[in-house]
C-alpha positions as CSV (number, residue, x, y, z in Angstrom):
1,I,-179.5,-218.2,2.6
2,K,-181.8,-218.1,0.0
3,A,-181.9,-213.9,-0.2
4,S,-178.6,-214.8,0.0
5,V,-177.9,-216.4,-3.0
6,H,-179.3,-215.6,-5.2
7,S,-178.7,-212.0,-3.9
8,L,-174.9,-214.2,-5.3
9,I,-176.1,-214.7,-8.6
10,E,-177.0,-211.2,-9.3
11,H,-173.8,-210.3,-8.9
12,L,-172.7,-212.7,-10.8
13,I,-174.2,-212.0,-14.1
14,F,-174.3,-208.1,-13.7
15,G,-170.4,-208.3,-13.2
16,S,-170.1,-210.7,-16.3
17,I,-171.7,-207.6,-18.4
18,L,-169.4,-204.7,-16.6
19,A,-166.8,-207.0,-16.8
20,S,-167.4,-207.5,-20.5
21,M,-168.7,-203.7,-21.8
22,V,-164.6,-203.0,-20.8
23,V,-163.6,-204.8,-24.0
24,W,-166.0,-202.8,-25.9
25,L,-164.8,-199.1,-24.0
26,F,-160.7,-199.8,-25.4
27,I,-161.1,-202.0,-28.8
28,R,-165.0,-200.4,-29.8
29,N,-165.4,-203.8,-31.6
30,W,-168.4,-205.8,-30.4
31,R,-166.7,-209.0,-31.7
32,A,-164.3,-208.6,-29.7
33,V,-166.7,-207.6,-26.7
34,L,-168.3,-211.4,-27.7
35,I,-165.4,-213.5,-28.0
36,A,-163.7,-212.2,-24.2
37,A,-167.5,-212.7,-23.0
38,V,-167.6,-216.3,-23.8
39,A,-164.8,-217.0,-21.3
40,I,-166.6,-215.9,-18.1
41,P,-169.7,-218.4,-18.3
42,A,-166.8,-221.3,-20.3
43,S,-164.9,-221.2,-17.2
44,I,-167.9,-220.5,-14.6
45,I,-169.5,-223.6,-16.4
46,A,-166.4,-226.1,-16.6
47,T,-165.6,-224.8,-13.1
48,F,-168.7,-226.8,-12.0
49,T,-167.3,-230.4,-13.2
50,L,-164.3,-229.9,-11.0
51,M,-166.1,-228.9,-8.2
52,R,-168.6,-231.7,-8.8
53,G,-165.3,-233.7,-8.3
54,M,-164.5,-232.1,-5.7
55,D,-167.8,-232.8,-3.8
56,F,-168.6,-228.9,-3.9
57,S,-172.2,-227.7,-3.2
58,L,-173.0,-224.3,-4.8
59,N,-173.2,-222.2,-0.9
60,N,-172.8,-219.0,-0.1
61,I,-168.9,-219.6,-0.5
62,T,-168.0,-220.8,-3.6
63,L,-171.2,-218.6,-5.3
64,L,-168.5,-215.4,-3.6
65,A,-165.2,-217.4,-5.6
66,L,-167.3,-217.5,-8.8
67,T,-168.7,-214.3,-8.2
68,L,-165.3,-212.6,-7.7
69,A,-163.2,-215.1,-9.8
70,V,-165.7,-213.2,-12.8
71,G,-163.2,-210.5,-13.5
72,I,-160.0,-212.6,-13.2
73,V,-161.4,-215.6,-15.8
74,I,-162.1,-213.4,-18.1
75,D,-158.3,-211.9,-17.8
76,D,-156.2,-214.2,-19.4
77,A,-158.8,-214.0,-22.4
78,I,-158.9,-209.8,-22.7
79,I,-155.0,-210.4,-22.5
80,V,-154.8,-212.9,-25.4
81,L,-157.4,-211.1,-27.3
82,E,-156.2,-207.8,-27.3
83,N,-152.5,-208.9,-28.5
84,I,-154.2,-210.5,-31.7
85,F,-156.5,-207.3,-32.3
86,R,-152.7,-205.1,-32.1
87,F,-151.5,-208.0,-34.8
88,M,-154.5,-207.2,-36.2
89,E,-154.1,-203.6,-36.4
90,E,-150.8,-202.1,-35.9
91,K,-149.0,-205.0,-37.8
92,G,-152.0,-205.7,-40.8
93,R,-152.1,-209.7,-39.9
94,D,-154.9,-211.9,-40.7
95,R,-156.9,-212.4,-38.1
96,I,-156.2,-216.6,-37.9
97,R,-152.4,-215.4,-39.1
98,A,-152.8,-212.7,-35.8
99,S,-154.3,-215.6,-34.0
100,I,-151.5,-217.9,-34.4
101,E,-148.5,-215.3,-34.0
102,A,-149.6,-213.3,-30.8
103,T,-151.1,-216.3,-28.9
104,K,-147.3,-217.3,-28.7
105,E,-146.4,-214.4,-27.8
106,I,-147.9,-213.5,-25.4
107,G,-148.3,-217.3,-24.3
108,L,-145.3,-217.1,-21.8
109,A,-146.6,-213.9,-20.2
110,V,-150.3,-214.5,-19.8
111,M,-149.0,-218.6,-17.9
112,A,-147.0,-216.7,-16.1
113,T,-149.8,-214.9,-15.0
114,T,-152.3,-217.2,-14.1
115,L,-150.0,-220.0,-12.5
116,S,-148.6,-217.8,-9.8
117,L,-152.1,-216.2,-9.1
118,V,-153.2,-220.1,-8.3
119,I,-150.5,-221.2,-6.4
120,I,-151.6,-217.8,-4.0
121,F,-154.2,-220.5,-3.0
122,L,-152.9,-223.6,-2.6
123,P,-152.0,-222.0,0.7
124,I,-155.8,-221.2,2.0
125,A,-156.8,-224.1,0.8
126,F,-154.4,-225.6,3.2
127,M,-155.4,-223.2,6.1
128,T,-155.3,-225.0,9.0
129,G,-157.9,-223.2,12.0
130,Y,-161.8,-222.3,12.5
131,A,-161.0,-220.7,9.6
132,R,-160.4,-223.4,7.3
133,K,-164.5,-223.8,6.9
134,Y,-164.0,-221.4,5.2
135,V,-161.2,-220.8,2.8
136,N,-161.2,-224.6,1.9
137,S,-163.8,-224.4,-0.6
138,F,-162.6,-220.7,-2.0
139,G,-159.3,-221.9,-2.6
140,W,-160.1,-224.2,-4.8
141,T,-163.3,-223.0,-6.5
142,M,-160.8,-220.2,-7.0
143,A,-158.0,-222.2,-8.1
144,M,-160.2,-224.3,-10.3
145,A,-161.6,-221.3,-12.6
146,I,-158.8,-219.8,-13.0
147,L,-156.8,-222.4,-14.9
148,V,-160.1,-223.8,-16.4
149,S,-159.3,-219.9,-17.6
150,L,-156.0,-220.5,-19.1
151,L,-157.4,-223.4,-21.1
152,V,-159.9,-220.8,-22.3
153,A,-157.5,-218.5,-23.1
154,F,-155.3,-220.4,-25.2
155,T,-158.3,-222.8,-27.0
156,L,-161.3,-220.8,-27.0
157,T,-160.5,-217.5,-27.5
158,P,-158.0,-217.9,-30.5
159,M,-160.1,-220.3,-32.5
160,M,-163.0,-217.7,-32.0
161,S,-160.9,-214.8,-33.4
162,S,-159.3,-217.0,-36.3
163,R,-162.5,-217.2,-37.5
164,F,-165.1,-213.7,-36.4
165,L,-162.4,-211.6,-35.2
166,K,-162.7,-208.7,-37.8
167,L,-161.3,-204.8,-37.9
168,G,-164.2,-202.3,-39.1
169,A,-164.0,-199.6,-41.0
170,G,-161.5,-197.2,-39.7
171,E,-160.8,-199.0,-36.6
172,K,-157.3,-199.0,-37.8
173,K,-157.1,-195.2,-36.5
174,A,-159.0,-196.2,-32.7
175,H,-155.7,-196.8,-31.3
176,S,-153.9,-193.3,-32.5
177,E,-157.0,-191.3,-31.6
178,G,-159.6,-190.6,-28.4
179,F,-159.1,-190.8,-25.0
180,L,-156.6,-193.9,-25.0
181,H,-154.0,-192.2,-27.2
182,S,-154.3,-188.9,-24.6
183,V,-153.9,-191.4,-21.4
184,E,-150.8,-193.1,-23.1
185,V,-149.5,-189.8,-24.5
186,L,-149.3,-188.6,-20.7
187,Y,-148.5,-191.8,-19.1
188,L,-145.4,-191.8,-21.7
189,R,-144.2,-188.4,-20.2
190,M,-144.2,-189.8,-16.4
191,L,-142.4,-192.6,-17.8
192,H,-139.8,-190.1,-19.4
193,W,-139.6,-188.3,-16.5
194,S,-139.7,-191.5,-14.0
195,L,-136.5,-192.7,-15.9
196,A,-134.8,-189.7,-15.5
197,H,-135.4,-189.2,-11.3
198,R,-135.3,-192.9,-10.7
199,R,-134.2,-191.4,-6.9
200,A,-137.8,-190.2,-6.3
201,I,-139.7,-192.7,-7.4
202,I,-137.5,-195.0,-5.2
203,L,-138.0,-192.5,-2.6
204,I,-142.1,-192.2,-3.2
205,C,-142.2,-196.3,-3.6
206,L,-140.5,-196.6,0.6
207,I,-143.0,-193.7,2.2
208,T,-145.2,-195.7,0.7
209,F,-144.6,-199.2,1.6
210,L,-143.7,-197.4,5.7
211,S,-147.3,-196.5,5.6
212,T,-148.8,-199.8,5.5
213,F,-147.8,-199.6,9.5
214,G,-149.7,-196.4,10.3
215,F,-152.7,-197.6,7.9
216,Y,-152.5,-201.1,9.8
217,H,-153.5,-199.8,13.5
218,L,-156.0,-197.2,11.6
219,V,-157.9,-200.4,10.1
220,G,-158.0,-202.5,13.5
221,R,-158.6,-206.6,12.9
222,D,-161.9,-208.1,13.2
223,W,-163.2,-211.6,12.5
224,I,-166.0,-211.9,9.8
225,P,-168.4,-208.5,9.8
226,A,-171.6,-209.2,11.1
227,D,-174.2,-210.1,8.4
228,D,-176.9,-207.9,8.2
229,Q,-180.1,-211.4,9.2
230,S,-182.5,-208.6,10.0
231,E,-182.4,-210.4,13.8
232,L,-181.5,-209.7,17.1
233,I,-181.6,-211.0,20.4
234,S,-182.3,-209.9,23.5
235,S,-182.0,-210.1,27.0
236,Y,-182.8,-208.7,30.6
237,T,-182.0,-209.5,34.5
238,L,-183.8,-207.6,36.9
239,P,-183.1,-207.9,40.7
240,E,-183.5,-211.4,42.7
241,G,-186.5,-211.8,44.5
242,T,-188.2,-209.9,41.1
243,S,-191.1,-211.3,40.8
244,L,-192.6,-213.0,37.2
245,E,-196.1,-211.0,36.7
246,K,-193.6,-207.5,36.8
247,T,-190.9,-208.8,34.5
248,T,-193.6,-210.3,32.3
249,M,-195.6,-206.3,33.1
250,L,-192.2,-204.9,32.2
251,A,-191.8,-207.4,29.1
252,E,-194.9,-206.5,27.8
253,D,-193.9,-202.9,28.4
254,I,-190.3,-202.6,26.4
255,A,-191.8,-205.0,23.2
256,E,-194.7,-201.8,22.8
257,R,-191.7,-199.5,22.8
258,V,-189.4,-201.8,20.3
259,I,-192.3,-202.9,18.0
260,A,-193.1,-198.3,17.8
261,L,-189.3,-198.2,15.7
262,P,-190.9,-197.9,11.8
263,E,-187.6,-200.7,11.0
264,V,-189.1,-203.3,13.7
265,A,-190.9,-205.9,11.8
266,L,-192.0,-208.8,15.4
267,V,-191.4,-208.4,18.7
268,Q,-191.5,-212.3,20.9
269,S,-191.1,-211.5,24.5
270,F,-190.4,-214.6,26.4
271,T,-190.2,-215.3,30.2
272,H,-190.0,-219.0,30.9
273,G,-187.4,-220.0,33.7
274,R,-186.3,-217.7,36.3
275,T,-188.8,-215.0,37.6
276,N,-186.9,-212.2,36.9
277,H,-185.5,-212.7,33.5
278,A,-186.6,-212.5,29.9
279,H,-185.9,-212.4,26.2
280,F,-186.3,-210.7,23.4
281,F,-186.3,-212.0,19.1
282,I,-186.6,-209.0,17.6
283,V,-187.6,-209.6,13.8
284,L,-186.7,-206.1,11.0
285,V,-187.8,-205.1,7.9
286,P,-185.7,-206.0,5.0
287,P,-182.5,-203.8,4.6
288,S,-183.6,-202.6,1.9
289,E,-186.6,-201.0,3.3
290,R,-185.1,-199.6,6.2
291,S,-182.7,-196.2,6.3
292,R,-180.7,-198.3,9.4
293,T,-178.2,-201.2,9.6
294,H,-178.9,-203.9,11.8
295,T,-176.0,-202.6,14.4
296,Q,-177.9,-199.2,14.9
297,M,-181.2,-201.1,15.1
298,A,-179.2,-203.0,18.3
299,T,-177.9,-199.9,19.8
300,A,-181.2,-197.7,19.2
301,V,-183.3,-200.8,21.7
302,R,-179.8,-200.6,24.3
303,E,-181.0,-197.1,24.5
304,I,-184.8,-197.8,25.3
305,L,-183.4,-200.6,27.8
306,S,-181.0,-198.4,29.5
307,T,-184.3,-195.6,30.4
308,Y,-185.2,-198.9,33.3
309,R,-183.5,-198.2,35.9
310,N,-182.3,-202.0,38.3
311,M,-181.9,-203.8,35.2
312,T,-178.9,-206.3,33.7
313,Y,-179.1,-206.5,29.9
314,N,-178.2,-207.1,26.4
315,V,-178.7,-207.0,22.5
316,R,-177.2,-209.2,20.4
317,L,-176.3,-210.2,16.5
318,P,-177.3,-213.5,15.6
319,S,-173.5,-215.8,16.0
320,V,-170.6,-216.2,13.7
321,L,-169.4,-218.9,15.1
322,G,-173.0,-220.7,16.1
323,G,-173.9,-220.8,19.5
324,E,-177.4,-219.6,21.9
325,I,-174.5,-217.9,24.5
326,Y,-172.6,-215.4,21.6
327,F,-170.4,-212.7,22.6
328,P,-167.8,-210.9,20.3
329,I,-165.8,-210.9,23.7
330,A,-165.0,-213.1,25.8
331,A,-162.5,-213.0,28.9
332,V,-162.0,-215.9,30.9
333,I,-160.5,-215.8,34.6
334,R,-159.0,-218.8,35.6
335,G,-157.6,-219.2,39.8
336,P,-158.5,-221.1,43.0
337,E,-160.8,-218.7,44.7
338,L,-164.1,-218.6,43.4
339,T,-164.5,-216.0,45.9
340,Q,-161.3,-214.3,44.4
341,L,-162.8,-214.7,40.9
342,A,-166.6,-213.6,41.8
343,E,-164.5,-210.2,42.9
344,I,-162.3,-209.5,39.9
345,S,-164.6,-210.2,37.3
346,K,-166.6,-207.5,38.6
347,Q,-163.9,-204.5,38.9
348,A,-162.8,-205.9,35.5
349,A,-166.2,-205.7,34.4
350,G,-166.8,-202.2,36.1
351,R,-163.3,-200.8,33.9
352,M,-164.8,-202.5,30.9
353,M,-167.6,-199.9,30.9
354,N,-165.7,-196.9,31.1
355,Y,-164.8,-198.2,27.1
356,P,-167.0,-196.8,24.4
357,E,-165.8,-199.9,22.7
358,L,-167.8,-202.3,25.1
359,V,-171.2,-202.2,25.2
360,D,-173.3,-204.7,26.9
361,V,-170.6,-206.1,29.6
362,N,-171.5,-208.8,32.0
363,P,-169.7,-211.7,34.3
364,S,-171.0,-214.5,34.2
365,L,-170.6,-215.7,37.9
366,N,-172.8,-214.4,40.5
367,L,-172.7,-215.6,43.8
368,N,-176.4,-214.4,45.0
369,T,-178.8,-216.0,43.3
370,P,-181.5,-217.4,45.2
371,E,-180.9,-220.9,45.6
372,L,-182.6,-224.2,47.7
373,Q,-178.9,-225.5,49.8
374,V,-179.3,-229.2,50.4
375,K,-176.6,-230.3,52.7
376,V,-176.0,-233.7,53.1
377,D,-175.5,-235.8,57.1
378,R,-172.5,-237.9,55.6
379,Q,-172.7,-239.9,58.6
380,R,-177.2,-240.2,58.7
381,A,-176.3,-241.2,54.8
382,A,-173.7,-243.9,55.0
383,D,-175.4,-245.8,57.9
384,I,-179.0,-246.2,55.8
385,G,-176.7,-247.1,53.0
386,V,-177.6,-244.0,50.7
387,R,-174.8,-242.5,48.2
388,M,-173.6,-238.9,47.5
389,T,-173.9,-240.0,44.1
390,D,-177.7,-240.8,44.4
391,V,-179.1,-238.0,46.3
392,S,-177.5,-235.7,43.4
393,D,-179.5,-238.1,41.1
394,A,-182.5,-237.9,42.1
395,V,-181.9,-234.2,42.6
396,R,-180.9,-233.1,39.2
397,L,-183.9,-235.3,37.9
398,F,-186.7,-233.0,39.1
399,Y,-185.4,-230.3,38.5
400,S,-183.3,-229.8,35.2
401,G,-185.7,-231.6,33.8
402,E,-182.8,-233.3,31.2
403,D,-182.6,-236.8,32.3
404,E,-184.8,-238.7,29.7
405,I,-186.5,-241.2,31.8
406,T,-188.3,-243.3,28.9
407,R,-189.4,-243.4,25.4
408,F,-193.3,-243.3,24.6
409,K,-194.0,-244.3,21.4
410,E,-196.8,-244.1,19.0
411,G,-196.9,-245.8,15.7
412,S,-193.4,-245.4,13.6
413,E,-192.5,-242.7,16.0
414,Q,-190.3,-242.3,19.4
415,Y,-190.1,-239.4,21.7
416,P,-188.2,-238.7,25.1
417,V,-189.8,-238.7,28.1
418,T,-188.4,-236.2,30.6
419,M,-189.2,-235.6,34.3
420,Q,-189.2,-232.1,36.7
421,L,-191.2,-230.4,39.1
422,L,-193.5,-227.5,38.0
423,P,-192.4,-224.0,38.7
424,E,-193.7,-223.9,42.0
425,Q,-192.5,-226.6,43.2
426,R,-189.5,-226.1,42.3
427,D,-189.0,-223.3,44.9
428,N,-190.4,-224.5,47.6
429,P,-188.0,-226.8,49.8
430,D,-190.8,-228.9,51.7
431,V,-191.5,-231.3,48.3
432,L,-187.6,-231.3,47.9
433,A,-187.5,-232.9,51.4
434,R,-190.1,-234.9,50.9
435,M,-188.6,-236.3,47.5
436,M,-187.5,-240.3,47.6
437,V,-183.8,-241.6,47.2
438,P,-182.5,-244.8,46.9
439,S,-181.1,-246.5,49.9
440,T,-179.1,-249.8,49.6
441,K,-180.5,-250.4,53.3
442,L,-184.3,-249.2,53.4
443,G,-185.3,-249.1,49.5
444,Q,-186.1,-245.8,50.1
445,V,-185.8,-242.7,52.1
446,R,-187.2,-239.4,52.1
447,L,-184.4,-236.4,51.6
448,E,-185.4,-235.1,54.7
449,N,-184.4,-238.2,56.5
450,V,-180.3,-237.6,55.6
451,A,-180.0,-234.0,54.2
452,T,-181.1,-230.4,55.6
453,I,-183.1,-228.2,52.9
454,G,-182.9,-224.3,53.6
455,R,-182.8,-220.9,51.7
456,G,-179.5,-219.3,50.4
457,A,-177.5,-217.6,47.7
458,G,-174.7,-218.8,46.0
459,P,-173.8,-219.2,42.5
460,A,-175.9,-220.3,39.3
461,S,-173.2,-222.9,38.0
462,L,-169.5,-223.5,38.8
463,Q,-167.3,-223.5,35.4
464,R,-164.0,-225.2,36.2
465,Y,-160.8,-226.3,34.1
466,N,-158.4,-228.1,35.2
467,R,-159.3,-228.0,38.4
468,E,-159.5,-224.4,38.5
469,F,-162.7,-222.9,38.9
470,Q,-163.3,-219.9,35.9
471,V,-165.7,-216.3,35.7
472,S,-166.2,-215.4,32.6
473,V,-166.7,-211.2,31.4
474,Y,-168.5,-210.7,28.5
475,A,-169.1,-208.4,26.2
476,N,-170.4,-206.9,22.7
477,V,-168.3,-204.6,20.4
478,A,-170.2,-201.2,19.8
479,S,-171.3,-200.1,16.6
480,G,-167.6,-199.4,14.2
481,Y,-165.6,-200.0,16.0
482,P,-163.0,-202.7,15.6
483,L,-162.5,-205.9,17.8
484,D,-159.3,-205.9,18.4
485,L,-159.2,-202.6,19.9
486,A,-162.6,-204.4,21.8
487,A,-159.5,-206.9,22.9
488,A,-157.4,-204.6,23.7
489,H,-159.0,-202.4,26.5
490,T,-160.8,-206.1,28.0
491,V,-157.0,-207.0,28.3
492,Q,-156.1,-203.5,30.0
493,S,-159.1,-203.5,32.0
494,I,-158.1,-207.0,34.3
495,K,-154.3,-205.9,34.0
496,E,-155.2,-202.9,36.3
497,V,-157.8,-205.3,38.5
498,G,-154.2,-207.0,38.8
499,L,-154.1,-210.6,39.2
500,P,-153.1,-212.5,42.0
501,A,-150.5,-215.1,42.3
502,G,-152.1,-218.5,40.5
503,Y,-154.7,-217.0,38.9
504,S,-155.0,-216.6,34.7
505,Y,-157.2,-215.1,31.8
506,L,-157.5,-215.9,28.3
507,F,-159.7,-215.5,25.0
508,S,-162.1,-217.7,24.5
509,G,-164.8,-217.2,21.3
510,Q,-164.2,-214.8,18.2
511,V,-161.2,-213.0,19.9
512,K,-159.2,-216.3,20.4
513,V,-160.3,-217.8,17.0
514,L,-159.1,-213.5,15.5
515,E,-155.6,-214.7,16.5
516,E,-155.4,-218.0,15.2
517,T,-156.9,-216.6,12.2
518,T,-154.0,-213.9,12.1
519,W,-151.2,-216.2,12.6
520,N,-152.5,-218.5,10.2
521,L,-153.6,-215.7,7.0
522,L,-149.6,-214.3,7.8
523,L,-147.9,-218.1,7.4
524,A,-150.1,-218.5,4.3
525,M,-149.2,-215.1,2.8
526,L,-145.5,-215.7,3.2
527,L,-145.3,-219.4,1.7
528,A,-148.3,-217.6,-1.0
529,S,-145.0,-215.0,-1.6
530,I,-142.7,-218.0,-1.9
531,F,-144.6,-220.0,-4.5
532,M,-145.4,-217.0,-6.5
533,Y,-141.3,-216.6,-6.5
534,M,-140.3,-219.8,-7.5
535,V,-143.2,-220.2,-10.2
536,L,-141.8,-217.0,-11.5
537,A,-138.2,-217.7,-11.2
538,A,-139.3,-221.1,-13.2
539,Q,-141.4,-219.4,-15.9
540,F,-138.6,-216.7,-17.2
541,E,-135.6,-218.9,-16.4
542,S,-134.1,-216.3,-13.7
543,F,-134.0,-215.0,-9.9
544,T,-133.9,-211.5,-10.8
545,Y,-137.2,-210.6,-13.3
546,P,-139.0,-211.7,-10.8
547,F,-137.2,-210.3,-7.6
548,I,-139.1,-206.6,-9.6
549,I,-142.2,-208.0,-10.8
550,M,-143.3,-208.7,-6.8
551,L,-141.3,-205.5,-5.7
552,T,-145.4,-203.9,-6.7
553,L,-146.4,-206.7,-3.7
554,P,-145.7,-204.8,-1.0
555,L,-147.0,-201.1,-3.5
556,S,-150.1,-202.4,-3.0
557,V,-151.2,-203.3,0.5
558,P,-151.5,-199.9,1.9
559,F,-153.8,-199.0,-0.9
560,A,-155.9,-201.6,-0.1
561,L,-155.4,-200.7,3.7
562,F,-156.4,-197.1,3.3
563,S,-159.3,-198.5,0.8
564,L,-160.8,-200.8,3.7
565,W,-160.1,-197.3,6.5
566,I,-161.8,-194.8,4.2
567,T,-164.6,-196.6,4.2
568,G,-165.0,-197.2,8.1
569,R,-164.2,-200.8,7.3
570,A,-162.0,-203.4,9.5
571,L,-159.1,-205.4,8.2
572,S,-161.1,-209.1,9.0
573,L,-160.9,-212.8,7.3
574,W,-162.6,-211.5,3.9
575,S,-160.5,-208.7,3.7
576,A,-158.0,-210.4,3.8
577,L,-158.6,-213.2,1.3
578,G,-159.1,-210.2,-0.9
579,M,-155.8,-208.6,0.1
580,F,-154.2,-212.7,-1.1
581,L,-156.9,-212.0,-4.6
582,L,-154.6,-208.3,-4.5
583,L,-151.6,-209.5,-4.7
584,G,-152.2,-212.3,-7.1
585,I,-153.9,-209.7,-9.6
586,V,-151.0,-207.2,-8.8
587,K,-148.3,-209.0,-10.3
588,K,-150.2,-209.2,-13.1
589,N,-149.1,-206.3,-14.9
590,G,-146.0,-206.5,-13.7
591,I,-144.7,-209.5,-15.2
592,L,-146.4,-208.0,-18.8
593,Q,-144.1,-204.9,-18.6
594,V,-141.3,-207.5,-17.6
595,D,-142.1,-210.4,-20.6
596,Y,-142.4,-208.0,-23.6
597,T,-140.0,-206.2,-22.4
598,N,-136.8,-209.5,-22.5
599,R,-138.7,-210.3,-25.9
600,L,-137.9,-206.4,-27.9
601,R,-134.0,-206.7,-26.2
602,A,-133.7,-210.3,-27.5
603,E,-134.6,-208.5,-31.0
604,G,-131.5,-206.4,-30.0
605,M,-133.5,-203.0,-29.3
606,P,-131.4,-200.8,-26.7
607,V,-132.8,-201.0,-22.6
608,R,-134.5,-197.4,-22.7
609,D,-136.2,-197.9,-26.1
610,A,-137.2,-201.3,-25.2
611,I,-137.8,-200.4,-21.9
612,I,-140.6,-197.6,-23.4
613,E,-141.9,-199.4,-25.8
614,A,-142.8,-202.4,-23.7
615,N,-144.9,-200.7,-21.4
616,R,-146.7,-198.6,-23.6
617,V,-147.8,-201.4,-26.2
618,R,-148.8,-203.1,-22.7
619,L,-150.6,-200.3,-21.4
620,R,-153.7,-201.3,-23.6
621,P,-153.9,-204.8,-21.9
622,I,-153.0,-203.7,-18.5
623,L,-155.8,-201.3,-18.5
624,M,-158.7,-203.4,-19.8
625,T,-157.8,-206.1,-16.9
626,T,-157.9,-203.7,-14.4
627,L,-161.1,-202.3,-15.5
628,S,-162.4,-205.5,-16.4
629,I,-161.4,-206.7,-12.4
630,I,-162.4,-203.4,-10.9
631,A,-165.7,-203.6,-13.2
632,G,-166.6,-207.6,-12.6
633,L,-166.4,-206.6,-8.3
634,I,-168.2,-203.0,-8.3
635,P,-172.1,-205.5,-7.5
636,V,-170.5,-207.0,-5.2
637,A,-168.8,-204.1,-3.5
638,I,-172.0,-201.6,-3.8
639,G,-173.0,-204.0,-1.1
640,I,-176.3,-204.5,-2.5
641,G,-179.1,-207.7,-1.1
642,A,-178.2,-210.2,1.7
643,G,-175.1,-210.9,2.8
644,S,-173.8,-207.9,0.7
645,E,-171.7,-207.1,4.2
646,Q,-169.1,-208.9,4.5
647,R,-168.4,-209.9,0.9
648,A,-168.2,-206.2,0.2
649,S,-165.3,-205.7,2.0
650,I,-163.3,-208.0,-0.4
651,A,-164.5,-206.0,-3.3
652,V,-163.9,-203.0,-1.4
653,T,-160.5,-204.1,-0.7
654,I,-159.2,-205.4,-4.6
655,I,-160.8,-202.3,-6.3
656,G,-159.2,-199.5,-3.5
657,G,-155.9,-201.3,-4.0
658,Q,-155.7,-202.0,-7.5
659,T,-157.1,-198.4,-8.7
660,L,-154.7,-196.6,-6.1
661,C,-151.3,-198.5,-6.8
662,L,-151.7,-198.7,-10.3
663,L,-150.1,-195.9,-11.5
664,L,-147.4,-196.4,-9.2
665,T,-146.9,-199.7,-10.6
666,L,-146.3,-199.1,-14.1
667,L,-144.3,-196.5,-13.3
668,V,-141.9,-198.7,-10.2
669,V,-141.5,-202.1,-12.2
670,P,-139.3,-199.6,-15.6
671,V,-137.6,-198.6,-12.5
672,A,-136.3,-201.3,-11.3
673,Y,-136.1,-202.6,-14.7
674,S,-133.0,-199.8,-16.0
675,Y,-131.6,-200.8,-12.4
676,L,-131.3,-204.0,-12.7
677,A,-130.3,-203.9,-16.0
678,E,-127.3,-201.9,-15.1
679,F,-126.4,-204.2,-12.6
680,E,-126.5,-207.0,-15.4
681,A,-123.6,-204.8,-18.3
682,V,-121.1,-204.2,-15.5
683,P,-119.2,-207.6,-15.4
684,W,-119.1,-209.4,-11.7
685,T,-115.9,-209.4,-11.6
686,D,-116.1,-205.4,-11.7
687,W,-118.4,-205.1,-9.7
688,A,-116.7,-206.9,-7.1
689,A,-112.8,-204.4,-7.8
690,R,-115.2,-201.8,-7.0
691,L,-116.0,-202.7,-3.6
692,L,-112.2,-204.1,-2.8
693,G,-111.2,-200.6,-3.8
694,R,-114.3,-198.9,-1.9
695,A,-113.1,-201.4,1.1
696,R,-109.2,-200.1,0.5
697,D,-109.7,-196.1,0.3
698,S,-111.9,-196.1,3.7
699,I,-109.0,-197.7,5.1
700,R,-106.0,-196.6,3.5
701,P,-104.1,-194.3,5.8
702,S,-104.5,-189.8,4.5
703,N,-101.1,-188.3,3.0
704,N,-101.8,-186.1,6.7
705,D,-101.1,-188.9,8.9
């Protein structure tokens, strides 16, 4: 945990530096860089106060939120700063007047972008289910950091600009020269072509949106990517009746082969409990010192175990959900007959082994486990006053070793005392026969007086739910495959076996949480979209302009999914959160475009000229904010440090989606705006007349009739 927190702090610092340097790339003014850079620590430190009020601590989740917020909290400051710089550069305003006028001009757009982004995190913060423990503090921390950044952009940034910002020699010509000018010329050519071929742009957008469904099936779904904690847990089971000596010797041999792997630092084996069962705890060297990931190392350990005959084994990663028994796939089959359940689970497990996505397949029920069986003569027991519960309590007391019989005091400390037979006694029926059980008539009697004890075979434990027996079939997901694909093949295996009437199945563990989280995220995304539309409608005092802005949202999703697919990642909880952030970030560009276009039209500029000029002016802040977000996320996306595997999926989603859809959003918003302008130019009565005229023409008989 300490290593993960340290890694996040490093990402936070490096991301802040990279995001600040984006300002210099576009403006080439060190004073502007410092003014923008101050917004990051000012926003982050102020957020600490709000986090204290919410009783949040600095942990992996909140630090991740702050790290992701680095490129976002500087956005508002960059937009305001760039507009101030433009007023000084193009309009010749002095820095005080430029700070006032530029902030006033851009105020509505900045407020709309920030509030519509903050509103996204409300459904996340209030999301229910198991995922709430992850996303609650994440959503609130992001929302608080972004709100603070709005305050900083409207106060600290203009104040510092009015005092320290000034143009250097030759900087007034910087905008008309260099790389940015070339980009601007190229963009304007594409914009003119797009406005002349609007149907082609609409067709491209439609194809892009439809590709979402294809990429969704290619990517697959997962719960949370397994974090590389440099630990593996393994166990194996030999045939019943195997001696403890043989099990121990085999464990030592396996440990020697595993420790010989250069990526393994420590192997501990345990053979306590059953004589034919052994556990391994494997510690790997740090991720930076090995070439193979923890999932690849799990495959390597499986290859070693597969060389031994008559052995059932598994290799597990530390649990994401917690608990000792951890398998991503846990299918629970329920029914009235235990023997039938055992046969169904055995056949289903056999079919599951045929799929490469499923490894370590193991049903929980084994009817052939050797055991001592106690058969109580109920009539004899009733005659001498022995109750069935007393017999079961006595056997459990001596065999389980879990019942506390007293407490041992030593000074101020107290220790629970339990009792259990020695290992060699627990397998001896004569010892069990001499066990004393309470009697209401005789005080105490030997167990052999009321029961017969013998050896037999049966299940090690029985699971019941709602008056039905249940059996679990466990499996791990092979490296490189998503959880939903493994779950689908598990369902297919069970259906191929066929469940008789009265039998059913369901999933527990990760698969259950995945389905629950998927529906919660879809609902949260729907609510976030509605909230965004309401905020934008209130800001623009229009129901149509928000629709234009939000057209960019569905266009960013396929690019985000493509980024996950090309990097070999699944759509998990973290990448879904990245998708939420992406939706809020992408529509920022549309707000800047639409807001300034409206302003120019209000000043009397024709629609087409206003569209072209507004997009030319807003190109630089859009590129600056986009690159600042990407730069701030680069340390997270690279995936260096403890816990980086989980965090990288968020950064990859945002960087890929934002970068790849940038050009399309820069073109589709002007095209959609031009359509809306034409729609508004025609009175509603004319539109109705046209529609009615077409309807009459369609039903009017032709002259030939």
